[in-house]
C-alpha positions as CSV (number, residue, x, y, z in Angstrom):
1,M,57.9,15.6,-11.4
2,A,57.0,14.8,-15.0
3,T,56.3,17.0,-18.0
4,K,53.2,15.5,-19.9
5,S,51.8,16.8,-23.2
6,P,48.3,15.7,-24.2
7,L,48.4,14.3,-27.8
8,P,45.2,13.9,-29.8
9,D,44.7,10.5,-31.6
10,K,43.3,10.5,-35.0
11,S,40.9,7.7,-35.9
12,P,41.1,6.0,-39.3
13,R,38.1,8.3,-40.3
14,G,39.7,11.4,-39.3
15,E,38.0,11.9,-36.1
16,T,39.7,13.1,-33.0
17,A,39.8,10.5,-30.3
18,P,40.1,11.2,-26.7
19,Q,43.4,12.8,-25.6
20,R,46.1,10.7,-24.1
21,E,49.1,12.0,-22.0
22,V,52.6,11.0,-22.8
23,E,55.5,11.5,-20.4
24,L,58.2,13.3,-22.3
25,L,60.6,14.2,-19.3
26,R,60.9,12.9,-15.9
27,V,63.2,14.2,-12.9
28,V,63.4,12.0,-9.9
29,V,65.1,12.9,-6.6
30,S,65.5,10.1,-4.1
31,R,67.3,9.6,-0.9
32,Q,68.6,6.8,1.2
33,A,69.4,7.9,4.8
34,Q,71.5,11.1,4.3
35,Q,72.3,10.3,0.6
36,V,70.4,12.3,-2.2
37,A,70.4,11.4,-5.7
38,A,68.7,13.2,-8.6
39,Q,68.1,11.5,-12.0
40,W,66.4,12.4,-15.3
41,A,64.9,10.6,-18.2
42,L,63.7,11.7,-21.6
43,H,61.1,9.9,-23.7
44,P,63.0,7.5,-26.0
45,Q,61.3,8.9,-29.2
46,L,62.1,12.5,-28.2
47,K,65.6,11.4,-27.7
48,Q,65.8,9.7,-31.0
49,D,64.5,12.8,-32.8
50,L,67.2,15.2,-31.3
51,L,70.3,16.0,-33.4
52,P,73.5,15.2,-31.6
53,A,74.1,18.8,-30.8
54,E,70.8,19.1,-29.3
55,W,71.1,16.0,-27.3
56,E,74.3,17.3,-25.9
57,E,72.7,20.5,-24.9
58,V,69.8,18.8,-23.2
59,S,72.1,16.4,-21.4
60,K,74.0,19.6,-20.1
61,L,70.9,21.4,-19.1
62,M,69.4,18.5,-17.5
63,G,72.6,17.8,-15.5
64,E,72.3,21.3,-14.2
65,V,68.6,20.8,-13.3
66,T,69.2,17.5,-11.4
67,T,72.2,19.2,-9.7
68,L,70.0,22.1,-8.6
69,V,67.0,20.1,-7.6
70,G,69.3,17.5,-5.7
71,K,71.1,20.4,-3.8
72,R,67.8,22.1,-2.9
73,F,66.4,18.7,-1.7
74,A,69.4,18.1,0.4
75,Q,69.2,21.5,1.9
76,V,65.6,21.1,2.8
77,L,66.2,17.6,4.3
78,S,69.1,18.9,6.4
79,E,66.7,21.6,7.9
80,V,64.0,19.2,8.6
81,E,66.2,16.3,9.7
82,P,69.4,17.9,11.0
83,D,72.2,15.5,11.8
84,K,72.3,15.9,15.6
85,P,75.8,15.2,17.0
86,G,75.7,12.4,19.7
87,T,77.1,12.8,23.2
88,A,79.5,10.4,24.6
């Protein structure tokens, strides 16, 4: 669900410290009953570093990603838990 990139930390003496992971991108798909929602988030520093045109392109692409993931999640959910009509 998350894209992580290990970033080496440099100590004051120039030695490389153990790597740490930073979450750059997150896509979350959730559901409530039959409702499916997909959301995405970008690391604040990465967002700040993007030019306006780049931010617009990332927003558009991530909108497409969340739509695709959300639709697929809903499709799988409907196959696993089909809405069975009741009998009266």
